[in-house]
KOLDREN-757139 format. One record per residue (C-alpha): chain; residue in one letter; residue number from 1; x, y, z. Coordinates in Angstrom, 3 decimals, always signed. Example, Ala and Ser with C-alpha at 12.3 -4.5 7.8 and 13.67 -1.06 7.14 Angstrom:
2
+-------+------+------+----------+----------+----------+
| chain | resn | resi |       xx |       yy |       zz |
+-------+------+------+----------+----------+----------+
|     A |    A |    1 |  +12.300 |   -4.500 |   +7.800 |
|     A |    S |    2 |  +13.670 |   -1.060 |   +7.140 |
+-------+------+------+----------+----------+----------+
END
This chain:
136
+-------+------+------+----------+----------+----------+
| chain | resn | resi |       xx |       yy |       zz |
+-------+------+------+----------+----------+----------+
|     A |    M |    1 |  +94.085 |  +88.331 |  +81.629 |
|     A |    Q |    2 |  +92.722 |  +85.491 |  +79.522 |
|     A |    I |    3 |  +95.275 |  +86.313 |  +76.840 |
|     A |    V |    4 |  +98.122 |  +86.225 |  +79.346 |
|     A |    A |    5 |  +96.801 |  +82.965 |  +80.831 |
|     A |    S |    6 |  +96.525 |  +81.313 |  +77.405 |
|     A |    L |    7 | +100.031 |  +82.458 |  +76.432 |
|     A |    A |    8 | +101.352 |  +81.235 |  +79.798 |
|     A |    F |    9 |  +99.752 |  +77.836 |  +79.169 |
|     A |    I |   10 | +101.331 |  +77.633 |  +75.713 |
|     A |    A |   11 | +104.731 |  +78.709 |  +77.069 |
|     A |    I |   12 | +104.566 |  +76.103 |  +79.849 |
|     A |    C |   13 | +103.625 |  +73.382 |  +77.366 |
|     A |    I |   14 | +106.476 |  +74.275 |  +75.022 |
|     A |    S |   15 | +109.032 |  +74.692 |  +77.802 |
|     A |    S |   16 | +107.915 |  +71.388 |  +79.361 |
|     A |    Y |   17 | +108.521 |  +69.619 |  +76.057 |
|     A |    F |   18 | +112.025 |  +71.068 |  +75.834 |
|     A |    A |   19 | +112.654 |  +70.307 |  +79.529 |
|     A |    L |   20 | +111.851 |  +66.653 |  +78.858 |
|     A |    K |   21 | +114.423 |  +66.757 |  +76.051 |
|     A |    G |   22 | +117.027 |  +68.004 |  +78.548 |
|     A |    L |   23 | +116.830 |  +71.742 |  +77.859 |
|     A |    W |   24 | +115.519 |  +72.773 |  +81.302 |
|     A |    L |   25 | +116.988 |  +76.287 |  +81.011 |
|     A |    I |   26 | +113.989 |  +77.334 |  +78.906 |
|     A |    F |   27 | +111.704 |  +77.362 |  +81.998 |
|     A |    P |   28 | +113.120 |  +80.547 |  +83.588 |
|     A |    F |   29 | +113.062 |  +82.429 |  +80.291 |
|     A |    A |   30 | +109.471 |  +81.394 |  +79.633 |
|     A |    G |   31 | +108.584 |  +82.692 |  +83.106 |
|     A |    L |   32 | +110.379 |  +85.987 |  +82.435 |
|     A |    E |   33 | +108.558 |  +86.326 |  +79.119 |
|     A |    I |   34 | +105.138 |  +85.824 |  +80.708 |
|     A |    G |   35 | +106.027 |  +88.131 |  +83.618 |
|     A |    F |   36 | +107.157 |  +90.876 |  +81.234 |
|     A |    L |   37 | +103.992 |  +90.514 |  +79.139 |
|     A |    F |   38 | +101.835 |  +90.677 |  +82.264 |
|     A |    A |   39 | +103.632 |  +93.809 |  +83.520 |
|     A |    C |   40 | +103.297 |  +95.576 |  +80.164 |
|     A |    L |   41 |  +99.593 |  +94.797 |  +79.867 |
|     A |    Y |   42 |  +98.962 |  +95.803 |  +83.491 |
|     A |    Y |   43 | +100.610 |  +99.223 |  +83.132 |
|     A |    R |   44 |  +98.939 |  +99.893 |  +79.783 |
|     A |    L |   45 |  +95.474 |  +98.986 |  +81.079 |
|     A |    R |   46 |  +96.032 | +101.037 |  +84.238 |
|     A |    A |   47 |  +96.926 | +104.059 |  +82.089 |
|     A |    N |   48 |  +93.717 | +103.571 |  +80.081 |
|     A |    I |   49 |  +91.478 | +104.137 |  +83.106 |
|     A |    N |   50 |  +92.702 | +107.628 |  +83.935 |
|     A |    T |   51 |  +89.779 | +109.811 |  +84.932 |
|     A |    E |   52 |  +89.413 | +113.548 |  +85.226 |
|     A |    V |   53 |  +86.303 | +115.122 |  +86.731 |
|     A |    I |   54 |  +85.663 | +118.856 |  +86.363 |
|     A |    T |   55 |  +83.041 | +120.232 |  +88.745 |
|     A |    F |   56 |  +81.568 | +123.711 |  +88.355 |
|     A |    D |   57 |  +79.912 | +125.257 |  +91.429 |
|     A |    D |   58 |  +78.592 | +128.772 |  +91.858 |
|     A |    S |   59 |  +81.917 | +129.952 |  +93.264 |
|     A |    T |   60 |  +84.503 | +127.256 |  +92.472 |
|     A |    V |   61 |  +85.861 | +125.029 |  +89.749 |
|     A |    I |   62 |  +87.287 | +121.740 |  +91.022 |
|     A |    V |   63 |  +89.436 | +119.412 |  +88.905 |
|     A |    D |   64 |  +89.936 | +115.881 |  +90.273 |
|     A |    R |   65 |  +92.293 | +113.330 |  +88.708 |
|     A |    G |   66 |  +92.924 | +109.697 |  +89.458 |
|     A |    T |   67 |  +92.544 | +106.116 |  +88.340 |
|     A |    Y |   68 |  +90.357 | +104.302 |  +90.858 |
|     A |    Q |   69 |  +89.963 | +107.216 |  +93.273 |
|     A |    V |   70 |  +90.889 | +110.891 |  +93.463 |
|     A |    E |   71 |  +94.673 | +111.076 |  +93.556 |
|     A |    K |   72 |  +95.099 | +114.795 |  +92.971 |
|     A |    S |   73 |  +92.708 | +117.704 |  +93.175 |
|     A |    W |   74 |  +92.866 | +121.374 |  +92.155 |
|     A |    K |   75 |  +90.452 | +124.072 |  +93.273 |
|     A |    Y |   76 |  +89.993 | +127.393 |  +91.478 |
|     A |    H |   77 |  +87.839 | +130.381 |  +92.302 |
|     A |    R |   78 |  +85.326 | +130.521 |  +89.466 |
|     A |    M |   79 |  +85.451 | +134.289 |  +89.088 |
|     A |    W |   80 |  +89.218 | +134.241 |  +88.419 |
|     A |    A |   81 |  +89.507 | +130.979 |  +86.502 |
|     A |    K |   82 |  +89.803 | +131.219 |  +82.726 |
|     A |    I |   83 |  +89.518 | +128.280 |  +80.358 |
|     A |    F |   84 |  +91.320 | +128.601 |  +77.042 |
|     A |    V |   85 |  +92.336 | +126.434 |  +74.108 |
|     A |    K |   86 |  +95.776 | +126.436 |  +72.490 |
|     A |    N |   87 |  +96.146 | +125.323 |  +68.900 |
|     A |    P |   88 |  +98.787 | +122.634 |  +68.386 |
|     A |    T |   89 | +102.251 | +123.638 |  +67.221 |
|     A |    I |   90 | +102.520 | +120.445 |  +65.150 |
|     A |    R |   91 |  +99.880 | +119.802 |  +62.511 |
|     A |    G |   92 |  +97.703 | +116.778 |  +63.248 |
|     A |    Y |   93 |  +98.124 | +116.966 |  +67.031 |
|     A |    P |   94 |  +95.072 | +117.661 |  +69.199 |
|     A |    K |   95 |  +94.383 | +121.059 |  +70.729 |
|     A |    Q |   96 |  +95.374 | +121.674 |  +74.337 |
|     A |    I |   97 |  +92.791 | +122.836 |  +76.884 |
|     A |    Y |   98 |  +93.957 | +124.801 |  +79.925 |
|     A |    I |   99 |  +92.431 | +126.338 |  +83.007 |
|     A |    R |  100 |  +94.363 | +129.313 |  +84.371 |
|     A |    S |  101 |  +94.052 | +131.237 |  +87.608 |
|     A |    H |  102 |  +96.513 | +133.470 |  +89.459 |
|     A |    G |  103 |  +99.389 | +132.668 |  +87.102 |
|     A |    K |  104 |  +99.040 | +128.895 |  +87.436 |
|     A |    E |  105 |  +97.673 | +126.769 |  +84.652 |
|     A |    L |  106 |  +96.608 | +123.156 |  +84.364 |
|     A |    E |  107 |  +96.030 | +121.152 |  +81.198 |
|     A |    L |  108 |  +92.627 | +119.493 |  +81.067 |
|     A |    G |  109 |  +92.122 | +116.155 |  +79.317 |
|     A |    S |  110 |  +95.778 | +115.617 |  +78.467 |
|     A |    F |  111 |  +95.108 | +111.896 |  +77.928 |
|     A |    L |  112 |  +92.206 | +112.421 |  +75.495 |
|     A |    N |  113 |  +92.402 | +111.888 |  +71.755 |
|     A |    K |  114 |  +91.565 | +114.556 |  +69.166 |
|     A |    K |  115 |  +87.866 | +113.679 |  +68.838 |
|     A |    D |  116 |  +87.286 | +113.525 |  +72.596 |
|     A |    K |  117 |  +89.063 | +116.860 |  +73.097 |
|     A |    E |  118 |  +86.718 | +118.477 |  +70.579 |
|     A |    I |  119 |  +83.751 | +117.124 |  +72.553 |
|     A |    L |  120 |  +85.285 | +118.456 |  +75.784 |
|     A |    I |  121 |  +85.795 | +121.897 |  +74.229 |
|     A |    K |  122 |  +82.177 | +121.960 |  +73.049 |
|     A |    D |  123 |  +80.888 | +120.899 |  +76.483 |
|     A |    L |  124 |  +83.050 | +123.447 |  +78.304 |
|     A |    K |  125 |  +81.854 | +126.235 |  +76.001 |
|     A |    H |  126 |  +78.274 | +125.219 |  +76.698 |
|     A |    I |  127 |  +78.825 | +125.213 |  +80.471 |
|     A |    V |  128 |  +80.824 | +128.454 |  +80.621 |
|     A |    Y |  129 |  +78.561 | +130.455 |  +78.297 |
|     A |    A |  130 |  +75.371 | +129.110 |  +79.883 |
|     A |    S |  131 |  +76.590 | +130.159 |  +83.325 |
|     A |    D |  132 |  +77.642 | +133.619 |  +82.054 |
|     A |    L |  133 |  +74.179 | +134.224 |  +80.594 |
|     A |    S |  134 |  +72.434 | +133.306 |  +83.842 |
|     A |    M |  135 |  +74.284 | +135.991 |  +85.811 |
|     A |    P |  136 |  +72.473 | +139.355 |  +86.185 |
+-------+------+------+----------+----------+----------+
END
């Protein structure tokens, strides 16, 4: 927001100078420029705070997604839910992680980069295999 405010200050100073010279039409375009910059930064920063929480209980797996709060939630029966990893079709792209149950599948961590997806895969393997070993 400080960047947008500083650019708005500079744009107002420049457009004021030109307005004093008789070119008042620069004011609306300077406002549109700052408004467009603000909108772009707002949507990009909002997309950066996507959150996905995967909760494993004894009988369920719950996947919650949202930005500031839970916007969408999926619930799977743990016995029937399978987590699997698909290799990318295009070299250099990250792997895709899915949870599947009863013919429906959901991609996990779709917004993560390659390194973070590898960490997620490692953590999921640890959780799934640790829970399988604890069963009689």
